[in-house]
C-alpha positions in Angstrom: 6.9 -7.6 36.4 7.9 -4.2 37.8 6.2 -1.1 36.5 8.0 1.3 34.3 8.2 3.8 37.2 9.9 1.1 39.3 12.4 0.3 36.6 13.3 3.9 36.3 13.9 4.1 40.0 16.0 0.9 39.9 18.2 1.9 37.0 18.4 5.7 37.4 16.8 6.9 34.1 14.3 6.1 31.4 17.1 5.4 28.9 18.8 2.9 31.3 15.5 1.2 32.0 14.9 0.9 28.2 18.3 -0.7 27.7 17.6 -3.1 30.5 14.4 -4.2 28.7 16.2 -4.3 25.3 13.7 -1.8 23.7 14.0 1.7 22.2 13.8 4.7 24.5 10.7 6.0 22.6 8.9 2.7 23.1 9.7 2.7 26.8 8.4 6.3 27.0 5.1 5.3 25.3 4.7 2.4 27.7 5.3 4.6 30.7 2.7 7.1 29.5 0.1 4.4 28.9 0.9 3.0 32.4 0.5 6.4 33.9 -2.9 6.9 32.3 -4.1 3.5 33.5 -3.0 4.3 37.0 -4.3 7.9 37.2 -6.9 8.9 39.8 -10.4 8.0 39.0 -12.6 11.1 38.3 -16.4 11.3 39.1 -17.0 11.7 35.3 -15.6 8.2 34.6 -17.5 6.4 37.4 -20.3 4.3 36.0 -21.3 2.6 39.3 -20.3 1.4 42.7 -20.7 -1.9 44.6 -20.3 -1.8 48.4 -20.0 -4.6 51.0 -21.2 -3.7 54.5 -20.7 -5.5 57.8 -23.5 -6.3 60.3 -23.3 -2.8 61.8 -23.6 -1.1 58.5 -19.9 -0.1 58.2 -18.3 -0.3 54.8 -16.0 -3.2 54.5 -15.1 -3.0 50.8 -16.1 -0.9 47.8 -15.7 -1.7 44.1 -15.8 1.3 41.7 -16.8 0.6 38.2 -15.3 3.0 35.6 -15.4 3.5 31.9 -12.6 5.0 29.9 -13.5 7.9 27.7 -13.3 7.5 23.9 -10.3 9.7 23.8 -8.5 7.6 26.5 -9.2 4.4 24.5 -8.0 6.0 21.3 -4.8 7.2 22.8 -4.1 3.9 24.5 -4.6 2.2 21.2 -2.2 4.6 19.4 0.5 4.0 22.1 0.2 0.2 21.9 0.4 0.3 18.1 3.5 2.5 18.2 5.2 -0.1 20.4 4.2 -2.9 18.0 5.6 -1.1 15.0 8.9 -0.3 16.5 10.8 -3.1 14.7 10.1 -1.8 11.2 10.3 1.9 12.0 12.1 4.0 9.3 12.5 1.2 6.8 11.1 3.0 3.8 13.4 3.4 0.8 14.5 6.9 0.0 13.0 7.9 -3.3 14.8 10.5 -5.4 12.9 13.8 -5.3 11.6 15.3 -8.6 13.9 17.9 -10.0 11.2 20.5 -10.5 7.9 21.1 -8.7 5.4 23.9 -8.7 5.1 25.3 -5.2 1.8 27.0 -6.1 0.1 23.7 -6.8 -1.3 20.9 -4.7 -2.9 17.7 -6.0 -5.6 16.2 -3.7 -6.5 12.5 -4.1 -9.9 12.2 -2.3 -10.3 8.4 -1.9 -13.9 7.4 -1.4 -14.5 4.3 0.9 -12.0 1.7 -0.3 -13.6 -1.2 1.7 -10.5 -3.4 1.4 -11.4 -6.9 2.4 -15.0 -6.8 1.0 -16.2 -9.9 -0.8 -18.7 -9.7 -3.7 -20.0 -12.7 -5.8 -20.8 -11.7 -9.4 -23.8 -14.1 -9.6 -25.4 -12.2 -6.8 -24.2 -8.6 -7.3 -23.2 -8.4 -10.9 -19.4 -8.0 -10.3 -16.8 -10.0 -8.4 -14.7 -8.3 -5.7 -12.2 -9.6 -3.3 -8.9 -8.8 -1.6 -6.8 -9.4 -4.8 -9.1 -7.4 -7.0 -9.1 -4.5 -4.5 -5.3 -4.3 -4.5 -5.1 -4.7 -8.2 -7.7 -2.0 -8.9 -6.5 0.6 -6.5 -2.9 0.3 -7.5 -3.6 0.4 -11.2 -5.9 3.4 -10.9 -3.2 5.4 -9.1 -0.5 4.2 -11.4 -2.6 5.6 -14.2 -3.6 9.0 -12.5 -0.3 10.0 -11.0 1.7 10.5 -14.3 -1.2 12.7 -15.7 -1.1 15.2 -12.8 1.0 18.4 -13.0 4.3 18.5 -11.1 2.8 20.0 -7.9 5.0 20.4 -4.9 2.4 18.9 -2.6 0.2 15.8 -2.8 -2.6 15.2 -0.3 -3.9 11.7 -0.1 -7.3 12.1 1.7 -8.8 8.7 2.4 -12.4 9.4 3.4 -13.1 6.5 5.7 -14.0 2.8 5.6 -10.5 1.9 4.4 -11.2 -1.6 5.6 -14.6 -3.3 5.2 -14.4 -4.8 8.7 -13.0 -3.6 11.9 -11.9 -7.0 13.2 -12.4 -10.8 12.8 -16.1 -10.6 13.9 -17.0 -9.3 10.3 -19.7 -7.0 11.7 -20.0 -3.3 11.8 -18.9 -2.1 15.2 -21.9 0.0 16.1 -25.0 -1.8 14.6 -23.5 -5.3 14.2 -24.5 -5.6 10.6 -23.2 -8.8 9.0 -20.4 -8.2 6.4 -19.2 -10.2 3.5 -15.5 -10.4 4.0 -12.7 -12.0 1.9 -9.9 -13.7 3.9 -8.7 -13.4 7.4 -8.5 -10.0 9.1 -4.7 -9.9 9.6 -4.2 -10.6 5.9 -6.6 -7.9 5.0 -4.8 -5.4 7.2 -1.4 -6.3 5.7 -2.7 -5.9 2.2 -4.2 -2.5 3.0 -0.8 -1.3 4.4 0.9 -2.6 1.3 -1.5 -0.8 -1.0 -1.0 2.6 0.5 2.8 2.1 1.0 3.0 1.5 -2.8 0.9 4.6 -3.5 3.0 6.8 -1.3 6.2 5.6 -2.9 4.8 6.3 -6.3 3.7 9.8 -5.3 7.2 10.6 -4.0 8.4 10.2 -7.5 6.1 13.0 -8.7 5.7 15.3 -5.8 8.1 16.9 -3.3 5.9 16.4 -0.3 3.2 13.8 0.4 0.6 14.3 3.1 -1.6 11.3 4.1 -4.9 11.7 6.1 -7.0 8.6 6.7 -10.4 9.3 8.2 -11.9 6.7 10.6 -15.1 5.2 9.1 -18.1 3.5 10.6 -16.7 0.2 9.3 -13.2 0.5 10.7 -13.0 3.1 13.5 -10.3 1.1 15.4 -8.6 -0.9 12.8 -7.7 2.2 10.7 -5.3 3.2 13.4 -3.2 0.1 12.7 -2.8 1.3 9.1 -2.0 4.9 10.1 0.5 4.0 12.8 2.2 1.4 10.6 2.6 3.8 7.7 3.9 6.6 10.1 6.5 4.2 11.5 7.6 2.9 8.1 8.1 6.4 6.6 9.6 7.9 9.8 13.0 8.2 8.0 11.5 10.1 5.1 11.0 13.8 5.8 9.0 14.2 2.6 6.2 12.1 4.0 3.7 13.2 6.7 1.2 10.7 8.0 -1.4 12.6 9.9 -2.2 11.0 13.3 -4.5 13.7 14.5 -7.5 12.0 16.3 -11.1 13.1 15.8 -13.7 12.9 13.0 -13.2 16.4 11.5 -9.9 17.4 9.9 -8.7 20.6 8.2 -5.8 21.5 5.9 -4.9 25.0 4.6 -3.0 25.6 1.4 -2.6 29.4 0.8 -6.1 30.8 0.2 -7.5 27.2 0.1 -9.1 25.6 3.1 -10.0 21.9 2.9 -12.0 20.0 5.5 -12.6 16.2 5.5 -14.7 13.7 7.4 -16.2 10.3 6.7 -19.7 11.6 6.6 -21.5 9.2 8.9 -21.9 11.7 11.8 -22.3 15.1 10.2 -24.4 16.0 7.1 -23.2 18.4 4.4 -25.6 21.2 5.6 -23.8 21.3 9.0 -20.2 21.3 7.7 -19.9 25.0 6.6 -20.8 26.2 10.1 -18.4 23.8 11.7 -15.6 25.0 9.5 -16.3 28.7 10.3 -16.5 27.9 14.0 -13.5 25.6 14.4 -11.2 27.4 11.9 -12.4 31.0 12.3 -8.9 32.5 11.5 -8.4 30.3 8.5 -11.9 31.0 7.3 -11.3 34.7 7.4 -8.0 34.5 5.5 -9.1 32.1 2.8 -11.3 32.4 -0.3 -11.7 28.8 -1.5 -13.2 26.4 1.0 -14.1 22.7 0.4 -15.4 19.8 2.4 -14.6 16.3 1.2 -16.7 13.3 2.5 -17.4 9.6 1.7 -19.8 7.2 3.3 -22.7 7.3 0.8 -20.7 6.0 -2.2 -22.3 8.5 -4.5 -21.0 11.8 -5.9 -23.0 14.7 -4.6 -22.0 18.4 -4.6 -23.7 21.1 -2.4 -22.7 24.7 -2.9 -23.2 26.7 0.3 -22.3 30.3 1.0 -18.5 30.2 1.2 -18.1 26.4 1.0 -18.5 23.6 -1.5 -19.3 20.2 0.0 -18.6 17.1 -2.1 -18.9 13.4 -1.5 -17.0 10.9 -3.6 -17.7 7.4 -5.0 -15.7 4.3 -4.3 -13.5 1.9 -6.3 -15.2 -1.0 -4.7 -18.1 -2.9 -6.3 -21.5 -3.4 -4.7 -21.8 -6.1 -2.1 -24.9 -8.1 -1.4 -26.4 -5.5 1.0 -26.0 -2.5 -1.4 -27.2 -4.6 -4.3 -30.4 -5.7 -2.5 -31.2 -2.1 -1.5 -30.8 -0.7 -5.0 -27.6 1.2 -4.8 -26.1 1.6 -8.3 -23.4 4.2 -8.1 -20.4 4.3 -10.4 -16.8 3.5 -9.4 -14.0 6.1 -9.9 -11.1 8.1 -8.5 -10.3 11.8 -8.9 -7.1 13.8 -8.7 -8.0 17.4 -8.0 -5.5 20.2 -8.7 -5.6 23.3 -6.4 -3.8 26.6 -6.9 -2.9 28.3 -3.6 -4.3 31.6 -4.9 -7.2 30.5 -7.1 -8.5 27.2 -5.6 -9.5 24.3 -7.7 -8.3 24.7 -11.3 -8.8 21.2 -12.7 -9.4 17.6 -12.0 -8.6 14.2 -13.6 -10.8 11.1 -13.3 -10.1 7.4 -13.7 -13.0 5.1 -14.1 -12.5 1.6 -12.4 -13.4 -0.1 -15.7 -10.4 1.5 -17.4 -8.0 -0.7 -15.4 -10.2 -3.8 -15.2 
């Protein structure tokens, strides 16, 4: 099959090449960019080794260069491929009528601690059952209960703090350390349920808030699979200007709201004590212009609050039950979800809490 560049040369333009293939121009552009990255010159930094074939006189006959794509290259290639796959359902979200009145001075943040969608737990072993159906039912009911209780803030920030999925793929192991995971159902089904859960949540939030921002942090359980959720939601809501699905790569994320500065990360790579300095370093201008600064993290499944000079760092619990591993190692944290109300001038002014048992 000819390359994208060859098709452009044959047909005279990218748009004409896309029409020839029967795909959208944006999809063709993404494919061309990915092709360009794959064919770019090899740098010394990416070379991991060389194998050379010599003749009898010691002259080089052939050389194989072994390369390794950087983490950023792999991540960008994954995003590009997923965008192409989601082309067919781009912009299919229903247009929800906006609320008539909203308070522009308020923002409600929903910090979602490690959902672990797809996890399986057997009550005889752990004390509580948990599976794909229970996860969807619990998360949906908790948000259906919380959203009507929040004030009519103009902005809602859904901040999912990592480990949205319990497993990254069908191997049912953690990617880095290969710990065996207890998983309910097949991976494609888990992925589809997760997308459905947060699609429902965003549509409900649009009934209450003028603008909905969604940031999903990569976790140690789902560093790659989480991109499928993010790109699918971004494609689905592309026709809705009131929804912003953040696709910024990286483990540390920041959002400013008036004099409020919020940072979020999963918490598996950086401890709370390090986060204040990182915020001051990476967002120096925002740091100097804000008065209320917060870090939100997940990972440890317990609620902890550390007050440092200029910043409050808080980790949040999960709505998922214990699995066999956490039960065996003595973890006994509660299960809940918060909605935190911020004022652009005064910072956090209140919060609502829903315990998972309230919707059981």
